[in-house]
C-alpha positions, 0 to 999 in steps of 0.5 A: 179929011183934015180931021183925019189927017189931024187924028193921023197927026195925033196918032203919029204924036201918040205913037211918037211919044209911045216909041220914045217912052219905049226907048226911055224904058228900054235905056232904063231896063238896059241900065238896071240890067247892067247894074244887076248883072254883076250882083246876079254873078256875085250871088250865082257864085255865092249860091254855088259856093252855098251849094257846094258847102251844103252838100259837103255838110250834108255828106259830113252829117251822113258819115256822122249819122252813120258813126252815131248808128254804130255807136248806138249799135256798140251801146246795144251790145254793151248794155247786153253785156252789162246786163249778163254781167249783172246777172253773173254777179247776182248768181255769184253774190248768191253762191258767196252768200250761201257758202258764208252761211254754210261755212258759218254753220260749219264753224259753229259746229266746229266750235260746238265740237271743240268746246268739250275738248277744251273744257277737258283740257282745262279740267285735266290741267287743273287736276295734274298742274298742281301734283306736277308742280309739287312733283317738280318742287320736290324734285328741285328740292332733292336736286339742290339737297344732292348738290349740297351733300356732294359739295360737303363730301367733296370738301 
């Protein structure tokens, strides 16, 4: 029986040590919890602020995404308009080239038509100018002679 008492005493001592260790562990855990509690509150507050800022940023990104999609749509419209304008420019430049070529050919024909008249005018001038100049010289000489004669008569 003594062995039983000893064993019971040993068991009671082990249980007491276990209880003391449990109390010590609970105190340490309680202290750790007290130390961690403010830090957890700060962490929770920071996490909440981070969630709010992240949500706000995601909302702003969504707005930016909408704006970018709108800009891309406008760029597509502008690209189509530019393509149309370039097509119009190409057709207009072709029309201008054709018009210039047509005008040049007509100017050449007009030049060829006028050339004989220029030659005729030059020939007529060459043939008429000398006799006209001689006639004018004669008229001038006669006029001077008449003036001299008139002056002599009046004196």
